[in-house]
C-alpha positions in Angstrom: 0.0 0.0 0.0 1.4 3.4 -0.9 2.5 5.6 2.0 1.1 9.1 2.6 4.4 10.5 1.6 4.3 8.6 -1.7 0.8 9.9 -2.4 1.8 13.4 -1.7 4.8 13.2 -4.0 2.6 11.7 -6.8 0.1 14.4 -6.3 2.8 17.0 -6.7 4.1 15.5 -10.0 0.8 14.7 -11.7 -0.1 18.3 -12.6 3.3 18.9 -14.1 3.0 15.8 -16.4 -0.4 16.8 -17.6 0.7 20.3 -18.5 3.9 19.5 -20.4 2.6 20.2 -23.9 1.3 23.6 -22.8 4.5 24.3 -21.0 6.6 23.6 -24.1 4.4 26.0 -26.2 4.6 28.7 -23.5 8.4 28.5 -23.4 8.6 28.5 -27.2 6.6 31.7 -27.4 8.2 33.3 -24.3 10.3 36.5 -24.5 14.0 36.5 -23.9 16.2 39.2 -22.4 19.3 40.9 -23.8 22.3 38.8 -23.1 20.3 35.7 -22.0 19.8 32.9 -24.5 16.9 30.9 -23.1 13.2 32.0 -23.1 12.0 33.7 -19.9 8.2 33.3 -19.5 6.8 36.0 -17.2 5.1 33.4 -14.9 8.5 31.8 -14.2 11.1 34.7 -14.3 11.6 38.3 -13.5 14.4 40.0 -15.6 16.7 42.0 -13.4 19.3 43.8 -15.7 21.6 41.1 -17.0 20.0 38.5 -14.8 16.8 36.5 -14.6 15.3 35.6 -11.2 13.2 32.5 -10.9 9.7 32.9 -9.4 10.2 31.0 -6.1 6.5 30.4 -5.7 6.4 28.8 -9.2 9.1 26.2 -8.2 6.3 24.4 -6.3 5.8 21.9 -9.1 9.5 21.3 -10.0 10.3 18.5 -7.6 13.7 18.2 -5.8 15.6 19.3 -9.0 15.2 22.6 -10.8 14.8 22.1 -14.6 17.4 24.0 -16.6 14.6 26.1 -18.3 13.4 27.2 -14.9 16.8 27.8 -13.3 17.8 31.4 -12.4 20.5 33.2 -14.5 23.2 35.3 -12.9 25.3 37.1 -15.5 27.8 39.9 -15.2 27.7 40.6 -18.9 26.1 38.4 -21.6 25.9 34.6 -22.2 28.6 33.5 -24.7 27.7 30.8 -27.2 30.8 28.6 -27.0 31.5 25.5 -29.1 32.7 22.6 -27.1 34.8 21.3 -30.0 36.8 24.5 -29.9 37.0 24.8 -26.1 40.1 24.1 -24.0 41.0 24.5 -20.4 44.4 26.0 -19.5 46.0 25.3 -16.1 48.9 27.5 -15.3 50.8 29.3 -12.5 53.7 29.0 -10.1 51.7 26.4 -8.0 52.5 23.7 -10.6 55.6 21.5 -10.4 56.8 22.4 -13.9 55.4 25.9 -14.0 54.4 25.5 -17.6 50.8 25.6 -18.7 48.8 22.4 -19.2 45.8 22.2 -21.5 42.8 19.9 -21.6 40.3 19.7 -24.5 36.6 19.0 -23.9 37.1 15.4 -25.0 40.1 14.9 -22.7 38.1 16.3 -19.8 35.2 14.0 -20.5 37.5 11.0 -20.7 38.5 11.4 -17.1 36.5 9.6 -14.3 33.2 11.4 -13.8 31.3 12.1 -10.6 27.7 13.4 -10.1 26.8 15.8 -7.3 23.3 17.1 -6.5 23.9 20.6 -5.2 22.0 23.8 -4.5 23.4 26.8 -6.3 22.5 30.1 -4.7 23.6 33.7 -5.3 25.1 35.4 -2.3 22.6 38.2 -2.8 19.5 36.0 -2.7 16.9 37.7 -0.5 18.7 41.0 -0.7 15.5 43.0 -1.2 14.3 41.8 2.2 16.9 43.9 4.0 14.9 46.9 2.9 11.3 45.4 2.7 11.5 43.5 6.0 14.3 45.3 8.0 14.0 48.8 6.6 17.7 49.0 5.7 19.4 50.3 2.6 21.6 48.0 0.5 23.1 48.0 -3.0 23.1 45.4 -5.7 20.5 43.4 -7.7 17.2 43.4 -5.8 16.7 39.7 -5.7 13.7 38.4 -3.8 14.0 34.7 -3.1 14.5 33.2 -6.6 18.3 33.4 -7.1 18.6 29.8 -6.3 18.1 26.3 -7.9 19.1 22.7 -7.3 20.5 20.5 -10.1 22.3 17.2 -10.6 25.7 18.2 -11.9 28.0 15.7 -13.7 31.7 16.3 -14.4 35.2 15.6 -13.1 36.8 16.3 -9.8 38.8 19.5 -9.8 41.4 17.7 -7.8 41.9 15.1 -10.5 42.5 17.8 -13.1 44.9 19.6 -10.8 46.8 16.4 -10.0 47.1 15.6 -13.7 48.4 19.2 -14.3 51.0 18.7 -11.6 49.8 20.8 -8.6 52.6 21.3 -6.2 52.4 20.7 -2.5 53.0 24.3 -1.7 50.0 25.6 -3.8 47.6 27.6 -1.7 45.1 29.0 -4.2 43.3 28.1 -7.4 41.6 30.8 -9.4 39.0 29.8 -12.1 38.3 32.5 -14.7 35.4 32.6 -17.1 35.2 33.1 -20.9 32.4 35.7 -20.8 33.1 39.3 -21.7 35.2 41.5 -19.5 33.0 43.3 -16.8 33.0 47.1 -16.9 31.3 49.0 -14.1 31.5 52.7 -13.3 33.9 53.1 -16.2 36.4 50.6 -14.7 37.2 47.4 -16.5 37.5 44.6 -13.9 38.4 41.9 -16.5 36.7 38.6 -16.8 34.9 37.1 -13.8 37.4 35.2 -11.6 37.5 34.3 -8.0 40.1 32.2 -6.1 39.4 29.1 -4.2 41.6 28.0 -1.3 43.6 24.9 -2.3 41.8 23.0 0.5 38.4 23.6 -1.1 39.6 23.0 -4.7 41.0 19.7 -3.7 37.9 18.7 -1.7 34.4 18.6 -3.3 34.6 21.0 -6.2 33.9 19.6 -9.7 34.2 20.9 -13.3 30.7 20.2 -14.6 29.7 19.6 -18.2 26.2 18.2 -17.6 23.1 19.6 -15.7 20.3 17.2 -14.9 21.5 14.6 -17.4 22.0 17.0 -20.3 24.9 19.0 -21.6 25.2 22.4 -19.8 22.9 25.0 -21.4 24.6 28.2 -22.6 23.2 30.3 -19.8 24.5 27.9 -17.2 28.1 27.6 -18.3 28.3 25.5 -21.5 30.6 23.8 -22.1 32.2 23.6 -18.6 31.7 25.4 -15.3 32.8 25.1 -11.7 30.5 23.8 -9.1 31.6 24.6 -5.5 29.1 22.9 -3.3 27.7 24.9 -0.4 29.6 28.0 -1.3 28.1 31.3 -2.6 27.2 31.2 -6.3 30.1 33.4 -7.6 32.5 30.6 -6.6 30.9 28.4 -9.2 32.4 30.3 -12.2 30.6 29.7 -15.6 32.2 29.2 -19.0 35.5 28.1 -17.5 38.5 29.0 -19.6 41.6 28.8 -17.3 42.7 27.9 -13.8 45.6 29.8 -12.1 47.4 27.7 -9.5 49.4 29.8 -7.1 51.9 29.3 -4.4 50.8 32.5 -2.8 47.3 33.9 -2.0 45.3 35.3 -4.9 42.7 38.0 -5.0 40.3 39.6 -7.5 37.7 42.3 -7.4 35.2 39.5 -6.5 37.0 39.1 -3.2 38.2 42.7 -2.5 35.3 44.9 -3.7 32.5 42.5 -3.8 31.4 39.3 -1.9 32.6 40.4 1.5 30.6 42.1 4.3 30.9 45.9 4.7 29.0 48.0 7.3 28.9 49.2 10.9 29.2 45.6 12.3 32.3 44.8 10.3 35.9 46.1 10.2 36.7 49.1 8.0 38.1 46.9 5.3 35.2 44.5 5.5 35.0 40.9 6.5 37.0 38.1 5.1 35.9 37.1 1.5 32.6 35.1 1.7 32.8 31.4 1.3 29.9 29.3 2.5 26.2 30.2 2.0 23.8 30.2 4.9 20.4 28.6 5.7 16.9 29.7 4.7 13.3 28.6 4.1 10.4 30.0 2.2 6.8 29.3 1.2 5.6 28.5 -2.3 3.2 31.4 -2.2 3.2 34.8 -3.9 3.7 37.6 -1.5 0.2 39.0 -0.7 -1.6 35.8 -1.8 -5.3 35.7 -1.1 -6.6 32.6 0.6 -10.2 31.5 1.5 -11.3 31.3 5.1 -12.9 28.1 6.2 -10.9 26.0 3.8 -8.0 23.8 4.5 -4.9 24.9 2.6 -1.8 22.8 2.2 1.1 25.2 2.7 4.3 24.0 0.9 7.8 25.4 0.7 11.5 24.7 0.7 14.3 24.8 3.3 18.0 24.4 3.0 21.3 24.9 4.7 24.9 25.1 3.5 26.2 23.9 6.8 24.4 20.6 7.4 21.3 18.6 6.4 18.0 20.2 7.4 16.8 18.8 10.7 13.4 20.4 11.0 11.2 23.2 9.7 8.8 25.0 12.0 5.9 27.0 10.7 3.8 29.8 12.3 0.5 31.0 10.9 0.0 33.8 13.4 3.1 36.0 13.0 5.3 33.9 15.3 3.1 33.5 18.5 2.8 29.7 18.0 4.9 27.3 16.0 4.4 23.8 14.8 6.6 21.3 13.0 6.1 20.9 9.3 6.4 17.6 7.4 9.5 17.1 5.3 8.8 15.5 1.9 12.4 14.7 1.1 15.3 12.9 2.9 17.5 15.7 4.3 21.1 15.6 3.1 24.0 17.9 3.0 24.2 20.4 0.2 20.5 19.9 -0.8 17.2 21.3 0.0 14.0 19.7 1.2 10.3 20.4 0.5 8.1 20.8 3.5 4.3 20.9 3.9 1.7 21.6 6.6 -2.1 22.0 6.6 -3.7 25.3 7.6 -7.3 26.0 8.2 -7.8 29.7 8.7 -11.1 30.7 10.3 -10.8 34.5 10.6 -10.5 36.9 7.7 -7.9 39.6 7.5 -4.1 40.0 7.0 -1.9 37.1 8.3 1.8 36.8 8.5 3.2 33.3 7.7 6.6 32.3 8.9 8.9 29.3 8.3 12.1 28.6 10.2 14.8 26.1 9.4 17.0 24.3 11.9 19.8 22.2 10.6 21.6 19.2 12.0 24.5 21.4 13.2 22.0 23.2 15.5 21.9 26.4 13.4 18.5 28.1 13.3 17.3 31.0 11.1 17.5 34.2 13.1 14.7 36.8 13.5 17.0 39.4 11.9 20.1 39.4 9.7 23.0 41.7 10.6 23.1 44.5 8.1 25.8 44.7 5.5 25.8 47.4 2.8 25.9 45.1 -0.2 23.0 42.9 1.1 24.6 39.5 1.2 23.6 36.4 3.0 20.1 37.4 4.1 19.1 34.5 6.4 16.4 35.9 8.7 13.0 34.2 9.0 10.9 35.7 6.1 7.7 37.5 7.1 5.3 36.3 4.4 2.1 38.4 4.3 -1.1 36.9 3.0 -4.8 37.9 3.2 -7.6 35.6 4.3 -11.0 36.4 2.8 
């Protein structure tokens, strides 16, 4: 006999399967944005400059993995259309034994032993707009709500295997991937191509050079032909359209560790925090902000929870602004580096405005705080989200 969990999962999948032909037509007719290749239907994306934010509420029907055509896009410039047959990776720097560059073609990279990792990829600025909307604080940067995130099954080769074949030396301390997209110019200053160093310890641990996403070759917007995947770290560490790797015997820096992706503000030293590495923990409902729900009916609230530190342990939900909390049901087996879907029934009897809350606690004991410490660039918002709805 099927379990309740099995029936819930089947119910979640059935509407998706029944709507596939309509979805294909919607995507075929959908608009695109300058610099982004894939279609961006309005019900699934909000275009933000060179980026496309996924509609978090619309992820309700996507299952544990985010399809590539529903995955958010974070671009500094425009998506390049690179040919895998012409692509090569150059590994160079004084952190190699021979100190002479080593190259790998796409075919050579794919001939190496492969690994598959399911990992959440999240921009460091995901939730940035909530610093202002929820905490009344001014921040700079792209005004992401909650959709600069997605989870995929990535297949590729271990970065450590590539580094060992290239002859990484024992005194190497940093590895800096650099992309093949256009050079980034901001405020009249050319910062060069996107690049950000990884400590050698991280590079030799769980990082992969991915060439597949959810069983298919990487789409153009998501790094084709090869990208970095740095599990649990902020999205900028997972450099797209990889072109070269600098291996260094001394620490490395780039504008993406000095000017960006560190914490500045009153709570931090004058020069800012150390460069950001790991993401944080969050949760959210699959509901539009300001959703209208019927009184006297039972609603099944659903959402997602995740942590970059440890598997999700529990998700607590409040339907009265935080006065009372109850534990939600998890629909997926928690694991490190992934997210879980959660659900709970709610039967509102009174009409009027209501604030819904969800709160993640992970296996390491970390719990979402009521407030995130302010930083001027709006990174790592992890406070419990105050989700306003109206009951009528």
